[in-house]
N, C-alpha and C positions, 0 to 999 in steps of 0.2 A: 624507426617510424615507417609505417607501411601504408601506401596509397592504394586506391582501388585498382589501378592498373599494374600493381606489383604482386597480386595475390589471386589465388583461385577461389577464395572466399567471396560470397556475395554479401558485401557489407550493408549496414543500414543506411549510411550516408556516403554516397559515391564521391562527394567532393571533400570529404574529411580525410586527413592524413592521421592514421591511428598510431599512437605510441604502443609499443609491445611490452606487456608486463612479464617480467621474468620470474619474480618471486615476491612473497609477502611475509611479514612477521609482525605480529601484534596488530597495530593500527597503521602500519607503514607498508608501502609498495615500492618496488624498484623496477625501473624499465630496463630493457636490454642495453640502453645507452648509459645506464648508471645513474639516472635521475631518481632521487628519493622523493616520494610523495606521501604526505600525511593524509590519511583517509578519514574524512569527516562525514561520510554518508554510507558507511558499511558496504563497500563495493559498488557504490553509486546507485544500487538498486535496493538499499536498506536490507541486505541479506546477511552479511557476515557479522552477526551480533557477538560472536565469540572471538572476532579478529581472525588473523591468519596464523596458521601453524599450530593449531591446538592439538598437541600430540595425542592426548587420550581419544579424541574423536577419530583421528587418523588410524590409530591402532585398533579401535573398534571396527572400523570399516575393513581394515586388512583381515582381522580375525573372521569377520562374517563372510567375507569373500572366499576365504579358504573353506568354510563350512558349506555354504550355499549362497549364491548371490541373487538367484532369480528363480521364481516359479510363477506361473500365470494365475492370477487371482480369480479367474473364471470358475475353476473347479478345485482350487487348493487354497488353504490358508497356511500360515507359518508362524513360528513362535515369535519372531521380532514384531510382526504385525499385531499379534494378539497382545503382547506385552505393551507395545506403544499405545494401542487404543485404550487399554485399561489405565495406563499411567497418565496419559493426556487428560482423560476425563477425571480421574481421581485428583490429580495435582492442579490442573490448570482450568478445567471447565466442568465442575461437578453439576452444573445446571443442565448439561447436555447428557445424552444417553448413548448415541451411536455415532460412529465416525467412518468415513470412507477416505482412504489415503490415495493421493494422486501425485503427479509429477511437478505441478507448478500452479501458481495462482489462477491463471486463465482456466486451467482444467478444473480447479476447485469451484470457480464461479459457474462454469458450464454444468458441473455436477449439481450445484445448487439449483440451477434453472430446471434441470431435468427432474430433480427431487420435488421442487415446488409443483411442477405440472403433474407428476405422478400422484402426489398427495391429493390434489383436487379431483383428478380423474377417478381415483379409487374411492373418493367420497361421493361420486356421482355428480360433481359440479364441473362438467366438461366445458362449460362456457368460460371458465376462469383460465386465462392464459397471459393477459397483459401485465406488464411490470411498470410500476412508477418508480422513478429514481431521480437522484439529483443530477442536474445537467452537467455541472462542472465536476467531472469524476473520471476515473479510469478503472475499469474492472477487468481488463485483459485484452489480448489481441485476437483471440478466436472469435468467430463471427457472432456466436450467441452472446458472448460477453461484450463485444464491441457495440452491440445494439443497445446496451444499457446506458451508454453515455449520451449526452446531448451535445458533445463537442464536434462541431462541423469539421474542424481541422483533422480530427481522427477518423471520422466516418467516411470522408471522401477518399477515393471514388467508389466506395463499396456500398453505397446506399441501397442499391437494388437487392442486395443480399440480406438486408437487415430487417428484423421484425419491427412492427410498428408500436414500440413501447412509448411511454409518455415520460417527460422529464419536467422537473420544477427547478427554478433558480435557487442557488444556495442563499442561505440567510446570513450574508456577510454585512460588514459595516457599511458597505457602499449601497446595498439594496434594501437590507431588511435586518437591522441590528436586533430586533426583539424576537424574530421568528414568526410573527403573526402573518406577515405577507406570504411566507412559505406555506403555512397552513391553509390560508385562503386559496393559494394556487393549487395545493393538493386537493382541496374540495372541488375546485373547478375541473381538475383532471379526473377525479372520480366520477363527476357528473358527465363529463364528455365521454369517458370510456363506458360508463354504466357500471356501477359498483359490483354487479354480479359477474362482470368479466375480468375484474382485477384479481390477479393471483397473489401478488406480493408487492411490498415496498422494499427496495434494494438500495443500500447506501453504505458508506464508510462511517463508523462512529467518530474517527479522527482521520482526516484525509491525508493521503500520501503525496505522491508527486503532482497530482492535478491541482491541488489547492493545499499546499503543505501546512500541516499543523492545525488545520481548521476543524472545528466541531460545531454543529448547530446549537443554538441556545436551548436552555432547559425547557422553555415553553414549547418549542417545536417537538421535542421528544415526548413530552406529556400529551400533546395534542395528537401525535402519531399513535401512541398507545391507545388513546380513547377511540380513534377512528378504526383501529384494528378490531376492537371489541364490537364496534357498531356494524362494520361491513364484512368482517370475516376473512380478510386477506391475511397473508403471512408477513412477517418481517424477517428479512435476511440481511445480516450485516457482513459486509466484506471486511474481514480483518486479516487479509493477506499481508498487509504491512504491519498493522498494529498488534496482531496476535502474538503470543509467546513473549510478552514482556516489554515490547517497544515503548509503551506509554506509561510504564510503572505499575501495571497490574498484568496478570497473565493474559487477560483480554480486556480491551478498552471498554467494552460494553458493561463490564462489571462495576464501573463507576458512574454509569448513566441511569436515569430514572426509567429504564425500559429494559426488557429482556427479549432477545431475539428468539425466533423459532428455529432458525437455521443460521449458522455462522461459518465462515470460511477462514482458513489460516494458511500460511505459507512462509516464504522467505526465511524468517528466523527459525522455523521448525527444522530445516536442514542446515541452517547456518552457513551455507556455502560449501558444505562438505558432501552433499548429495542432493539431487533434485527431489524435493518432497513438499507436499502441501496436503491440506485436509479439508473436508466438508463435514461439519458436525450438525446434528439435529437433536431436538428434544424427543422425549419418549412418545409424545402424542403423534409426532410425524411418523415414527416407526410403526406405532400401533395401527394407524390407518392403512399402511401398506400391508401389514401382517394380516389384517382383517379383509383386505381387498384382493389385489392381484397376486400378492405374495411373491413379488419379484421386483427388482429394480434393474431394468435392462439398460445398463449404461456401464461403460468401462474403458480404460486405456491400458496399453500394454504393460506399463510399469506400476499399475495400481497395487499398493500394498506389498511390493516385492521385499524380500528379506534384507537386502543390502541397505537401501535408503531408510527402511524402518529401524534397523539397528542403529544407524547414524542418528535418526531422530530421537530415539530413546536415550542415546548417549548425550545428545544436546540438552534434553530436558533435565537429565541428572546433573549435568554441569551447571546449568542455570540454577537449579535448586540447591545443590551442595555449596556453590560459591555465593549464594544469596544475591544473585545479579539482578533479579527483578526488584528486590528491595532496594538495591543500589540505585537503579534507574528511578524508582519512585522518590527516593530521598534526595538524589542529586539533581533531578530534572528541574524543579522550580528555580533553584539558584543558577543552573546553567542558562535557563531562559532569561533570567534577570541579568546575568552577566553579559549575554549576547546583546540584550536591549541597551544596556549601559554603554557597551563598546560601540554601538552604532548611533548613539544619541547625537543629534546635531547634523546628521546627514539628511539632506532634504529629499533624497530619492527614496528613503526608507519611511514607509507609512506605518507599518505594523510588524511587530515580532510576536509570534504566538506559538502555541504548541503545548504538548504534554510529554513528560518523561524525556526520552532521547529522540523525539520527533518534533523538530522545530522548523517553523516557516518564517521567511522574511519576505514581505510584500513591498515591491518597488512601485513608485508612482512618478508622475511628471513633477519635477521640482519647481516648475513655474507656478503651480497652484496647490500642490500637495495632495491632490485627490484624483486627478485624471490618469487614465492609462498612458503609459509612455507610447510614443508613436510606434506603430507596428514595424516600420522599416529600420528602426534602430536595433531591434532584436537584442534587447538588453540582457536577456537570459544567457545567450551565447557569449556575450561580452563578460558577464560575471564568471561563467565557467572557465573561459580561457584565461582571464586575469587571475583567478584563483589557482589554476594549474601553473601559471607562471610564478606564483608565490609558493609552489610546492604543496598545494592543498587541493584535495578532491572534494567537490561539492556537486550537486545536481540542481539544475534550474529548469523551469518550464516557461515557454513563451506562448501564452494562451490568449493573446490579444484578439486574434481572429475569431475566437469563440464567443466573445462579447460579455462574458461573465467576470473575467478577471484578467489582469495583465501579467507582467513578469514576476515570477516568484522563485525564491531559492530555498532549497531544503538542506538542513543539516540533521544527520541521523547517525551519530557515532556508534561504534561498537560498545556494548555494555561493559567490556573489560578495559576501556580507556581509563587511564589514571587521571587524577585531577590535573597533573602537570601537562598531560597530553591534551586534555580538554581546554586548558588555558591556552596552549599553543594553537589549537584550532581556532579559538575565538580571536586570538591576536592576528593570525594570518587572514581570517575572514574580514576583520575590521580593516586591515590594510587593503584587502581586495575591494571592499565596498567603498572605501575612501577614493581609491583610484577610479572606480567605475563612476562614482559621483562626479569626479572631475571631468572625465571623458564625456559623459552624457551632457553635462552643462555646456561644454565646448561645442559639441555637435548640435545641440539645440540652438546655440547662438550663431551657428553657421561657421564656426572657426575650424581650421584644419588641425588635427591632432596627429 
């Protein structure tokens, strides 16, 4: 265990004592103190879709490093990048035409923002710059991506740095179960901004950590598609979490009644073996740049480098050859039902939702079954610590201060998890939730625990 005063690292939380992970195998981690932890959220960041210790991926990285690990994408290309681009579009996203590889999800979303702006400028519509997005979201930590969310707790104290984009509330059971209110709010945002200034609508097709396992109702997607046709803005879907199989299809948007102009991917593309993400676009986007400025002046040091791209190609082939996306699609519904059944009767659990291996559990005040839990309880932190005490790794969000939702927990196991391992995850999480339910009720009643 390492505290902030025992390290030269600048940690995220200065008051947290961090367990030190020594090794991993399959879906299990071991700390330097010998504690075994069952990983139910793919490295806590929904990344390690192939689990730990996938030897073929490691050997691919080793071989590529011996050949060449790095060249700068500004003036060079390389075989792994070319092969990965071709294979990604052929296998996973045939509706897309071009791809830019970057190091992580924040960079992918920043790249998307630059591409959106370049597209409109090259069309001569220079007034288009504003983005409309869902307020309860997370699109990355870089300043451009951070401006896309409407969460006050994330934006403070950086508000002065952020662009003036517009957000609409999510169409959840609490605010808008049909999706119509979200469409009405979208219409108001378009009117407020002026439709000719709106460049894109930006959101997750199925939400990750900010609102785990949530997707807007069908009515909203249909209305969004109609408004794109009417007003001429683009649709960009952030699939940094959901892309590359997490929801049971190669991309989550492929099961929705809408097709994006631009989509981002990450996390599972490198599977935890290399930093890798991607921004993909349709042919029409590329054609506008080709007929206009004929350049896309944007890039990062590791964009398209041989080593991470070789790893990404090996990850795609592993997912394809082992039928893991099919596995997630087939097992996902029963996993959700199994989780819901295991939590039945717990008064703090309002909803279990999600697709594939991306499941969300929403917690509420047990006194009425609908209200957000009091902010000062920080139930999310209680869930995570209680789960860790049970030898289980999950990740929760405490979003009460943002006003759109309260405490939520995410389960996102590796695609290679066996049925027995999934059963064990559900069992340990049910024990976790039962204990949290007990503690929360005691604290609400003013008792000492």
